[in-house]
LUMVEX-912183 format. One line per 4 residues: number of its first residue (from 1); their letters; for each residue x, y, z of N, C-alpha, C. Coordinates in Angstrom, 1 decimal. Example, Ala and Ser with C-alpha at 12.3 -4.5 7.8 and 13.67 -1.06 7.14 Angstrom:
1) as) 13.2 -5.7 7.8 12.3 -4.5 7.8 13.2 -3.3 7.8 ~ 12.8 -2.2 7.1 13.7 -1.1 7.1 12.9 0.0 7.9
REM end
This chain:
1) mkph) 0.8 -1.2 0.0 0.0 0.0 0.0 0.9 1.3 0.0 ~ 0.5 2.2 -0.8 1.3 3.5 -0.9 1.2 4.2 0.4 ~ 2.2 5.1 0.7 2.1 5.8 2.0 0.9 6.7 2.1 ~ 0.3 6.7 3.3 -0.8 7.6 3.6 -0.3 8.6 4.7
5) liai) -1.0 9.7 4.7 -0.8 10.7 5.8 -2.0 10.6 6.7 ~ -1.7 10.5 8.0 -2.8 10.3 9.0 -2.7 11.5 9.9 ~ -3.7 12.4 9.9 -3.7 13.6 10.7 -4.6 13.4 11.9 ~ -4.1 13.7 13.1 -4.9 13.3 14.3 -5.0 14.5 15.2
9) dldg) -6.3 14.8 15.6 -6.6 15.8 16.6 -6.2 15.2 18.0 ~ -6.0 16.0 19.0 -5.6 15.5 20.3 -6.8 15.3 21.2 ~ -7.3 16.4 21.8 -8.4 16.3 22.8 -9.7 15.8 22.2 ~ -10.2 14.7 22.8 -11.4 14.1 22.4 -11.2 13.1 21.2
13) tllr) -10.0 13.0 20.8 -9.7 12.1 19.6 -8.6 11.1 19.9 ~ -7.4 11.5 19.9 -6.3 10.7 20.3 -6.3 10.4 21.8 ~ -6.6 11.5 22.5 -6.5 11.4 24.0 -7.8 10.9 24.6 ~ -7.7 10.1 25.6 -8.9 9.7 26.4 -9.2 10.9 27.3
17) dnkt) -10.3 10.8 28.0 -10.8 12.0 28.8 -9.8 12.4 29.9 ~ -8.9 11.4 30.3 -7.9 11.7 31.3 -6.6 12.2 30.7 ~ -6.7 12.6 29.4 -5.6 13.2 28.6 -4.4 12.2 28.4 ~ -4.7 10.9 28.3 -3.6 10.0 28.0 -3.9 9.2 26.8
21) iser) -2.9 8.6 26.2 -3.1 7.8 25.0 -3.2 6.3 25.5 ~ -4.2 5.6 25.0 -4.3 4.2 25.4 -3.2 3.4 24.8 ~ -2.9 2.3 25.5 -1.8 1.4 25.0 -2.2 0.8 23.6 ~ -3.4 0.5 23.4 -3.9 -0.1 22.1 -3.6 1.0 21.0
25) tlnt) -4.1 2.2 21.3 -3.9 3.3 20.3 -2.4 3.5 20.0 ~ -1.6 3.6 21.0 -0.2 3.8 20.8 0.4 2.7 20.0 ~ 0.1 1.5 20.3 0.7 0.3 19.6 0.2 0.4 18.1 ~ -1.0 0.7 17.9 -1.6 0.8 16.5 -0.8 1.8 15.7
29) inhv) -0.6 3.0 16.3 0.1 4.1 15.6 1.5 3.7 15.3 ~ 2.2 3.0 16.2 3.5 2.5 16.0 3.5 1.5 14.8 ~ 2.5 0.7 14.8 2.4 -0.3 13.7 2.3 0.3 12.3 ~ 1.4 1.3 12.3 1.1 2.0 11.1 2.3 2.7 10.5
33) rklg) 3.1 3.3 11.5 4.3 4.1 11.1 5.3 3.1 10.5 ~ 5.4 1.9 11.1 6.4 0.9 10.6 6.0 0.4 9.2 ~ 4.7 0.5 8.9 4.3 0.1 7.5 4.6 1.2 6.5 ~ 5.2 2.4 7.0 5.6 3.4 6.0 4.7 4.6 5.9
37) hhvm) 3.6 4.6 6.8 2.7 5.7 6.7 3.1 6.9 7.6 ~ 2.7 8.1 7.3 3.1 9.3 8.1 2.0 9.7 9.0 ~ 2.3 9.8 10.3 1.4 10.2 11.3 1.7 11.6 11.8 ~ 0.7 12.5 11.9 1.0 13.9 12.3 -0.1 14.3 13.3
41) iatg) 0.2 15.3 14.1 -0.8 15.9 15.0 -1.3 17.2 14.4 ~ -2.6 17.4 14.5 -3.2 18.7 14.1 -4.2 19.1 15.3 ~ -3.8 20.1 16.0 -4.5 20.4 17.2 -4.7 21.9 17.4 ~ -5.6 22.3 18.3 -5.8 23.7 18.7 -4.8 24.1 19.7
45) rpfr) -4.2 23.1 20.4 -3.2 23.4 21.4 -1.9 24.1 20.8 ~ -1.2 24.8 21.7 0.1 25.3 21.2 1.1 24.1 21.3 ~ 2.3 24.2 20.7 3.2 23.2 20.7 3.7 22.8 22.1 ~ 3.8 23.8 23.0 4.3 23.5 24.3 3.4 22.5 25.1
49) ashv) 2.1 22.5 24.7 1.1 21.6 25.4 0.8 20.3 24.6 ~ 1.5 20.2 23.5 1.3 19.0 22.6 2.6 18.2 22.4 ~ 3.7 18.8 22.6 5.0 18.1 22.3 5.2 16.8 23.1 ~ 4.6 16.7 24.3 4.7 15.5 25.1 4.1 14.3 24.4
53) yykq) 3.0 14.5 23.7 2.4 13.4 22.9 3.1 13.2 21.6 ~ 3.6 14.2 21.0 4.5 14.1 19.8 5.7 13.2 20.2 ~ 6.3 13.5 21.3 7.5 12.7 21.7 7.1 11.2 22.1 ~ 5.9 11.1 22.8 5.5 9.8 23.2 5.2 8.8 22.0
57) mgld) 4.7 9.4 20.9 4.5 8.6 19.7 5.8 8.5 18.8 ~ 6.8 9.2 19.2 8.1 9.1 18.4 7.9 9.7 17.0 ~ 7.1 10.8 16.9 6.9 11.3 15.6 8.1 12.1 15.0 ~ 8.1 12.1 13.7 9.2 12.8 12.9 8.6 13.7 11.8
61) tpiv) 7.3 14.1 12.0 6.6 14.9 11.0 6.4 16.3 11.5 ~ 6.0 17.2 10.6 5.6 18.6 11.0 4.3 18.5 11.9 ~ 4.1 19.5 12.6 2.9 19.5 13.5 2.1 20.8 13.3 ~ 0.8 20.7 13.3 -0.1 21.8 13.2 -0.6 22.2 14.6
65) nyng) -0.4 23.4 15.0 -0.8 23.9 16.3 -1.7 25.1 16.1 ~ -2.4 25.5 17.2 -3.3 26.7 17.1 -4.3 26.6 16.0 ~ -4.8 25.4 15.7 -5.8 25.2 14.6 -5.3 25.6 13.3 ~ -4.0 25.6 13.1 -3.4 25.9 11.8 -2.7 27.3 11.7
69) ayvh) -2.8 28.0 12.8 -2.1 29.3 12.8 -0.6 29.2 13.1 ~ -0.1 28.1 13.5 1.3 27.9 13.7 1.7 26.5 13.2 ~ 2.5 26.3 12.2 2.9 25.0 11.7 4.4 25.0 11.5 ~ 5.0 24.0 12.1 6.5 23.9 12.0 6.9 22.4 12.1
73) hphd) 8.2 22.1 11.9 8.7 20.8 12.0 9.7 20.8 13.2 ~ 9.3 20.1 14.3 10.2 20.1 15.5 11.6 19.6 15.3 ~ 11.8 18.8 14.2 13.1 18.2 14.0 13.8 18.8 12.8 ~ 13.2 19.7 12.1 13.8 20.2 10.9 13.5 21.7 10.7
77) aawg) 14.3 22.6 11.2 14.1 24.0 11.1 14.0 24.5 9.6 ~ 14.8 23.7 8.8 14.8 24.1 7.3 13.5 23.9 6.6 ~ 12.6 23.1 7.2 11.3 22.9 6.7 10.5 24.1 6.6 ~ 10.7 25.0 7.6 10.0 26.3 7.6 9.1 26.4 8.8
81) tfhs) 8.7 27.6 9.2 7.7 27.9 10.2 6.7 28.8 9.6 ~ 5.4 28.4 9.7 4.3 29.2 9.1 3.4 29.7 10.2 ~ 3.6 31.0 10.5 2.9 31.7 11.6 1.9 32.6 10.9 ~ 0.6 32.5 11.2 -0.5 33.3 10.6 -1.3 34.0 11.7
85) plel) -0.7 35.1 12.3 -1.4 35.7 13.4 -2.5 36.7 13.1 ~ -3.3 37.1 14.0 -4.3 38.1 13.9 -3.6 39.5 14.0 ~ -4.0 40.4 13.2 -3.5 41.8 13.3 -3.8 42.4 14.6 ~ -2.9 43.2 15.1 -3.1 43.8 16.5 -4.5 44.5 16.6
89) nvaq) -4.8 45.3 15.6 -6.1 46.1 15.7 -7.3 45.2 15.7 ~ -7.2 44.0 15.0 -8.3 43.1 15.0 -8.4 42.4 16.4 ~ -7.3 42.1 17.0 -7.2 41.5 18.3 -7.9 42.5 19.3 ~ -7.6 43.7 19.2 -8.1 44.7 20.1 -9.6 44.9 19.9
93) qiid) -10.1 44.8 18.7 -11.5 44.8 18.4 -12.2 43.6 19.0 ~ -11.6 42.5 19.0 -12.2 41.3 19.6 -12.3 41.5 21.1 ~ -11.3 42.0 21.7 -11.3 42.2 23.1 -12.4 43.2 23.5 ~ -12.5 44.3 22.7 -13.5 45.3 23.0 -14.9 44.7 22.8
97) tcgk) -15.1 43.9 21.8 -16.4 43.3 21.6 -16.8 42.4 22.7 ~ -15.9 41.5 23.1 -16.2 40.6 24.2 -16.4 41.3 25.6 ~ -15.8 42.5 25.7 -15.9 43.3 26.9 -17.4 43.7 27.2 ~ -18.2 43.7 26.1 -19.6 44.0 26.3 -20.4 42.9 26.9
101) ynir) -19.8 41.8 27.2 -20.5 40.7 27.8 -19.8 40.3 29.1 ~ -20.5 39.6 29.9 -20.0 39.2 31.2 -19.1 37.9 31.1 ~ -18.1 38.0 30.3 -17.2 36.8 30.1 -16.4 36.5 31.3 ~ -16.1 35.2 31.4 -15.3 34.7 32.6 -13.8 35.1 32.4
105) nima) -13.3 34.9 31.2 -11.9 35.2 31.0 -11.6 35.4 29.5 ~ -10.5 36.0 29.3 -10.0 36.2 27.9 -8.5 36.0 27.9 ~ -8.0 35.2 27.0 -6.6 34.9 26.9 -6.1 35.1 25.5 ~ -5.0 35.9 25.3 -4.4 36.1 24.1 -3.0 35.4 24.1
109) qvkd) -2.7 34.7 23.0 -1.5 33.9 22.9 -0.6 34.4 21.7 ~ 0.6 34.8 22.0 1.5 35.2 21.0 2.6 34.2 21.0 ~ 2.5 33.1 20.1 3.4 32.0 20.1 3.4 31.4 21.5 ~ 4.4 31.5 22.3 4.5 30.9 23.6 4.5 32.0 24.7
113) evfl) 3.9 33.1 24.4 3.7 34.2 25.4 2.2 34.3 25.6 ~ 1.7 34.3 26.9 0.3 34.3 27.2 -0.1 35.6 28.0 ~ -1.2 36.2 27.6 -1.8 37.3 28.3 -3.2 36.9 28.8 ~ -3.3 36.8 30.1 -4.6 36.3 30.7 -5.2 37.4 31.5
117) qnyd) -6.5 37.7 31.2 -7.2 38.8 31.9 -7.3 38.6 33.4 ~ -7.9 37.4 33.8 -8.1 37.1 35.2 -7.4 35.9 35.7 ~ -6.8 36.0 36.8 -6.1 34.8 37.3 -7.1 33.7 37.6 ~ -6.8 32.5 37.2 -7.7 31.4 37.4 -6.8 30.1 37.6
121) eaim) -7.0 29.5 38.8 -6.1 28.4 39.2 -6.2 27.2 38.2 ~ -7.4 26.9 37.7 -7.6 25.8 36.8 -6.9 26.1 35.4 ~ -7.1 27.4 34.9 -6.5 27.8 33.7 -5.0 27.8 33.8 ~ -4.5 28.2 34.9 -3.0 28.3 35.1 -2.4 26.9 35.1
125) eflt) -3.2 25.9 35.7 -2.7 24.5 35.6 -2.6 24.0 34.2 ~ -3.7 24.4 33.4 -3.7 24.0 32.0 -2.6 24.6 31.2 ~ -2.3 25.9 31.5 -1.3 26.7 30.8 0.1 26.2 31.0 ~ 0.3 25.7 32.2 1.7 25.2 32.6 1.9 23.7 32.3
129) fgtp) 0.9 23.1 31.6 1.2 21.7 31.2 2.2 21.7 30.1 ~ 3.2 20.8 30.2 4.2 20.8 29.2 5.3 21.8 29.5 ~ 5.6 22.6 28.6 6.6 23.7 28.8 5.9 25.0 29.2 ~ 6.1 25.4 30.5 5.4 26.6 30.9 5.7 27.9 30.1
133) pkie) 4.7 28.6 29.6 5.0 29.8 28.9 5.2 31.0 29.8 ~ 5.6 32.2 29.2 5.6 33.4 29.9 4.2 33.9 30.0 ~ 3.8 34.2 31.2 2.4 34.6 31.5 2.3 35.9 32.1 ~ 1.4 36.8 31.5 1.2 38.1 32.1 -0.3 38.2 32.5
137) ighv) -0.6 38.6 33.7 -2.0 38.6 34.2 -2.5 40.0 34.2 ~ -3.8 40.2 33.7 -4.5 41.5 33.8 -4.3 42.4 32.6 ~ -5.3 43.2 32.3 -5.2 44.3 31.3 -4.7 43.8 30.0 ~ -5.3 42.8 29.4 -4.9 42.1 28.2 -4.8 43.2 27.1
141) rekl) -5.8 44.0 26.9 -5.8 44.9 25.8 -4.6 45.9 25.9 ~ -4.3 46.4 27.0 -3.2 47.3 27.2 -1.9 46.6 27.0 ~ -1.7 45.4 27.5 -0.4 44.8 27.4 -0.1 44.1 26.1 ~ -1.1 43.9 25.3 -0.9 43.3 24.0 -0.4 44.3 23.0
145) ktet) 0.8 44.1 22.5 1.5 45.1 21.7 1.9 44.6 20.3 ~ 1.5 43.4 19.9 1.9 42.8 18.7 0.8 41.9 18.1 ~ 1.0 41.4 16.9 0.1 40.4 16.3 -0.1 39.2 17.2 ~ -1.3 38.6 17.1 -1.6 37.6 18.1 -1.9 36.3 17.4
149) tsil) -1.3 35.2 17.9 -1.5 33.9 17.3 -3.0 33.4 17.5 ~ -3.5 33.6 18.7 -4.9 33.2 18.9 -5.4 33.9 20.1 ~ -6.8 34.0 20.2 -7.5 34.5 21.3 -8.5 33.5 21.8 ~ -8.5 33.2 23.1 -9.5 32.3 23.7 -10.5 33.1 24.6
153) ihsk) -11.7 32.9 24.4 -12.8 33.6 25.2 -13.5 32.5 26.0 ~ -13.4 32.6 27.4 -14.1 31.7 28.3 -15.4 32.4 28.7 ~ -16.5 31.7 28.4 -17.8 32.3 28.6 -18.8 31.3 29.2 ~ -19.9 31.7 29.6 -21.0 30.8 30.0 -21.5 30.1 28.8
157) eeel) -21.9 28.9 28.9 -22.3 28.1 27.7 -23.5 28.8 27.0 ~ -24.4 29.3 27.8 -25.6 29.9 27.2 -25.3 31.2 26.4 ~ -24.1 31.8 26.6 -23.8 33.0 25.9 -22.9 32.8 24.7 ~ -22.4 31.6 24.5 -21.4 31.3 23.4 -22.0 31.8 22.0
161) dtir) -23.2 31.3 21.7 -23.7 31.7 20.4 -23.9 33.2 20.2 ~ -24.4 33.8 21.3 -24.6 35.3 21.2 -23.3 36.0 20.9 ~ -22.2 35.6 21.6 -20.9 36.3 21.5 -20.4 36.0 20.1 ~ -20.5 34.8 19.6 -20.0 34.4 18.3 -20.8 35.2 17.2
165) hhla) -22.1 35.4 17.4 -22.9 36.2 16.4 -22.4 37.6 16.4 ~ -22.1 38.2 17.6 -21.6 39.5 17.7 -20.2 39.7 17.0 ~ -19.4 38.7 17.3 -18.0 38.7 16.7 -18.1 38.6 15.2 ~ -19.0 37.8 14.7 -19.2 37.7 13.2 -19.6 39.0 12.6
169) kevg) -20.5 39.7 13.3 -20.9 41.0 12.9 -19.9 42.1 12.9 ~ -19.1 42.1 14.0 -18.1 43.2 14.2 -16.8 42.9 13.4 ~ -16.2 41.7 13.4 -14.9 41.4 12.8 -14.9 40.1 12.0 ~ -16.1 39.7 11.5 -16.2 38.4 10.8 -15.4 38.2 9.6
173) nyie) -15.0 39.3 9.0 -14.2 39.2 7.7 -12.7 38.9 8.1 ~ -12.4 39.1 9.3 -10.9 39.0 9.7 -10.6 37.8 10.6 ~ -11.6 37.0 11.0 -11.4 35.9 11.9 -12.1 34.6 11.6 ~ -11.6 33.6 12.2 -12.3 32.3 12.2 -12.6 32.1 13.7
177) hrts) -13.8 31.7 14.1 -14.1 31.4 15.5 -14.8 30.1 15.7 ~ -14.3 29.3 16.6 -14.9 28.0 16.8 -15.1 27.8 18.3 ~ -16.0 26.9 18.7 -16.2 26.6 20.1 -15.6 25.2 20.5 ~ -15.3 25.2 21.7 -14.9 23.9 22.3 -15.5 23.8 23.7
181) gspw) -16.0 22.6 24.0 -16.7 22.4 25.3 -15.8 21.7 26.3 ~ -14.6 21.4 26.0 -13.8 20.6 26.9 -12.4 21.2 27.0 ~ -11.9 21.5 28.2 -12.6 21.3 29.5 -13.5 22.5 29.9 ~ -13.5 23.6 29.1 -14.3 24.7 29.5 -15.1 25.1 28.2
185) niie) -16.1 26.0 28.4 -16.8 26.6 27.2 -16.0 27.7 26.7 ~ -15.3 27.4 25.5 -14.3 28.3 25.0 -14.7 28.7 23.5 ~ -14.4 29.9 23.2 -14.5 30.4 21.8 -13.0 30.6 21.4 ~ -12.6 29.8 20.4 -11.2 29.9 19.9 -11.2 30.8 18.6
189) iika) -10.3 31.8 18.6 -10.3 32.8 17.5 -8.9 32.8 16.9 ~ -8.9 32.7 15.6 -7.6 32.8 14.8 -7.9 33.6 13.6 ~ -6.9 33.8 12.8 -7.0 34.6 11.6 -7.9 34.0 10.5 ~ -8.7 34.8 9.8 -9.6 34.3 8.7 -8.8 33.5 7.7
193) gink) -9.4 32.5 7.2 -8.8 31.6 6.2 -7.8 30.6 6.7 ~ -7.6 30.6 8.0 -6.7 29.6 8.7 -7.5 28.5 9.4 ~ -7.1 27.3 9.2 -7.7 26.1 9.8 -6.7 25.0 9.7 ~ -7.1 23.9 10.3 -6.2 22.7 10.4 -5.9 22.2 9.0
197) avgv) -6.9 22.2 8.1 -6.7 21.7 6.7 -5.5 22.4 6.0 ~ -5.4 23.7 6.3 -4.3 24.5 5.6 -2.9 23.9 6.0 ~ -2.8 23.6 7.3 -1.5 23.0 7.7 -1.3 21.6 7.2 ~ -2.4 20.8 7.2 -2.3 19.4 6.7 -1.9 19.4 5.2
201) kkva) -2.5 20.4 4.4 -2.1 20.5 3.0 -0.6 20.7 2.8 ~ 0.0 21.6 3.7 1.4 21.8 3.6 2.2 20.6 3.9 ~ 1.8 19.8 4.9 2.5 18.6 5.2 2.3 17.5 4.1 ~ 1.1 17.4 3.6 0.9 16.5 2.5 1.7 16.8 1.3
205) atye) 1.9 18.0 1.0 2.8 18.4 -0.2 4.2 18.0 0.1 ~ 4.7 18.1 1.3 6.0 17.7 1.7 6.3 16.2 1.3 ~ 5.3 15.4 1.6 5.5 13.9 1.4 4.9 13.5 0.1 ~ 4.4 14.5 -0.7 3.8 14.2 -2.0 2.7 13.2 -1.9
209) ipee) 1.8 13.4 -1.0 0.7 12.5 -0.7 -0.6 13.3 -1.2 ~ -1.3 12.7 -2.1 -2.6 13.3 -2.6 -3.7 13.2 -1.6 ~ -4.8 13.9 -1.8 -5.9 13.9 -0.9 -6.5 12.5 -0.7 ~ -6.5 11.7 -1.8 -7.1 10.4 -1.7 -6.3 9.4 -0.8
213) riia) -5.2 9.9 -0.3 -4.4 9.0 0.6 -4.2 9.8 2.0 ~ -5.2 10.6 2.3 -5.1 11.3 3.6 -6.3 10.8 4.5 ~ -5.9 10.5 5.7 -6.9 10.1 6.7 -6.9 11.1 7.8 ~ -8.0 11.6 8.3 -8.0 12.6 9.4 -9.0 12.2 10.4
217) fgde) -8.7 12.4 11.7 -9.6 12.1 12.8 -9.9 13.4 13.6 ~ -11.2 13.5 14.0 -11.5 14.7 14.8 -12.9 14.5 15.5 ~ -13.2 15.5 16.4 -14.4 15.5 17.1 -15.2 16.8 17.2 ~ -14.5 17.9 17.0 -15.1 19.2 17.3 -15.2 20.0 16.0
221) dndl) -15.8 21.2 16.0 -16.0 22.0 14.8 -14.7 22.5 14.2 ~ -13.7 22.6 15.1 -12.4 23.1 14.5 -11.7 22.0 13.7 ~ -12.3 20.8 13.6 -11.8 19.7 12.8 -12.5 19.6 11.4 ~ -13.6 20.4 11.2 -14.4 20.2 10.0 -13.7 20.3 8.7
225) emlt) -12.9 21.4 8.5 -12.2 21.6 7.3 -11.2 20.4 7.0 ~ -10.5 20.0 8.1 -9.5 18.9 7.9 -10.2 17.6 7.5 ~ -11.4 17.3 8.1 -12.1 16.1 7.8 -12.7 16.1 6.4 ~ -13.1 17.2 6.0 -13.7 17.3 4.6 -12.6 17.4 3.5
229) faky) -11.5 17.9 3.9 -10.3 17.9 3.0 -9.8 16.5 2.7 ~ -9.7 15.7 3.8 -9.1 14.4 3.6 -10.1 13.5 2.9 ~ -9.6 12.5 2.2 -10.4 11.5 1.5 -11.2 10.7 2.6 ~ -10.5 10.4 3.7 -11.1 9.6 4.8 -11.2 10.5 6.0
233) gvam) -12.2 11.3 6.1 -12.4 12.1 7.3 -13.2 11.3 8.3 ~ -12.6 11.0 9.5 -13.3 10.1 10.4 -13.7 10.8 11.7 ~ -14.9 10.8 12.0 -15.4 11.4 13.3 -15.4 10.4 14.4 ~ -15.0 10.9 15.6 -15.1 10.0 16.7 -16.5 9.8 17.2
237) gnai) -16.8 8.7 17.9 -18.1 8.5 18.4 -18.6 9.5 19.3 ~ -17.7 10.3 19.9 -18.1 11.3 20.9 -18.1 12.7 20.2 ~ -18.0 12.7 18.8 -17.9 14.0 18.1 -19.3 14.7 18.1 ~ -19.3 16.0 17.9 -20.5 16.7 17.7 -21.2 16.3 16.5
241) devk) -22.6 16.5 16.4 -23.4 16.0 15.3 -22.9 16.6 13.9 ~ -22.5 17.8 13.9 -22.1 18.5 12.7 -20.8 17.8 12.1 ~ -19.9 17.4 12.9 -18.7 16.6 12.5 -19.1 15.3 12.0 ~ -20.0 14.6 12.7 -20.4 13.2 12.3 -21.1 13.3 10.9
245) saay) -21.9 14.3 10.7 -22.6 14.5 9.4 -21.7 14.7 8.2 ~ -20.6 15.4 8.5 -19.6 15.8 7.4 -18.6 14.7 7.2 ~ -18.4 13.8 8.1 -17.4 12.8 8.0 -17.6 11.7 7.0 ~ -16.5 11.1 6.5 -16.6 9.9 5.7 -17.1 8.7 6.4
249) dvtn) -16.7 8.6 7.7 -17.1 7.5 8.6 -17.1 8.0 10.0 ~ -17.8 7.2 10.8 -17.8 7.4 12.3 -17.3 6.2 13.0 ~ -16.3 6.4 13.9 -15.7 5.3 14.6 -16.2 5.3 16.0 ~ -15.6 4.5 16.9 -16.0 4.5 18.3 -15.4 5.8 19.0
253) snee) -15.8 6.0 20.2 -15.4 7.2 20.9 -13.9 7.1 21.3 ~ -13.4 8.3 21.8 -12.0 8.3 22.3 -11.8 7.5 23.5 ~ -12.9 7.1 24.2 -12.7 6.2 25.4 -12.8 4.8 25.0 ~ -13.1 4.5 23.7 -13.3 3.1 23.2 -12.3 2.8 22.1
257) dgla) -11.1 3.5 22.1 -10.1 3.2 21.1 -10.6 3.4 19.7 ~ -11.5 4.4 19.5 -12.0 4.5 18.1 -11.0 4.7 17.0 ~ -10.0 5.5 17.3 -8.9 5.8 16.4 -8.2 4.5 16.0 ~ -7.8 3.8 17.0 -7.1 2.5 16.7 -8.0 1.5 16.0
261) qfle) -9.3 1.5 16.3 -10.2 0.6 15.7 -10.3 0.8 14.2 ~ -10.4 2.1 13.8 -10.5 2.4 12.4 -9.2 2.1 11.6 ~ -8.0 2.4 12.2 -6.8 2.2 11.6 -6.5 0.7 11.4 ~ -6.8 -0.1 12.4 -6.6 -1.5 12.4 -7.4 -2.1 11.2
265) kffk) -8.7 -1.7 11.1 -9.5 -2.2 10.0 -9.0 -1.7 8.6 ~ -8.7 -0.4 8.5 -8.3 0.2 7.2 -7.0 -0.4 6.7 ~ -6.0 -0.6 7.6 -4.7 -1.2 7.2 -4.6 -2.7 7.4 ~ -5.8 -3.3 7.8 -5.8 -4.8 8.0 -4.7 -5.2 9.0
269) is) -4.7 -4.6 10.2 -3.8 -4.9 11.2 -4.6 -5.9 12.2 ~ -4.0 -7.0 12.4 -4.7 -8.0 13.3 -4.0 -8.0 14.7
REM end
């Protein structure tokens, strides 16, 4: 079988709810790689919070972080780094727009520098997973002085749609905005035209792998473009309905080794 590219989301897909990779899934990924296929990560997380899984799987491929806003090769600087940040004035408009609502928190990330509006112990624990970034607390709008990789808005679940509607009205031409329900109700905002599929295309071109030999796994709406770009877009059993409807196939949940199950069947691994 010719080499395939396998693009994998982390949270809710590769990772179980306790944020670990099951032994079965890890063994299956190792087997697939030994068959000559390329496995890559495509996640909304920054690299500092995903490199532990990259290392655990022993990957040697480029990685897509921040939902496509930051793409690089951890082992090959010559491959290039593709950073697609929000313009500063757009980031400021986003912060101003969200300030009209009783949001719980706002976080701006500039590569590995974090600006957090309100100190929160749970968020701090999440931020310091992996390689701790430089963190500044308070007055995000005033402290932010440069283009921004991503902005995260932590809000009440019942206000997510209203805030997204307002963002689309105010700065919709300049941003992509998606929601995530785990571990918090978050709106993830990056530059318009950027998504995981953009990064996966770059990696596929590197290995000269056409769309018909790309497999992608995901569960949330930030995986939609990647799953529809790939010939075999696979939704997890725990995926939102919109992702399941758009997918080529639906496998078991992240708690039931759904990723491993699909790969074992597809590549006839016994």
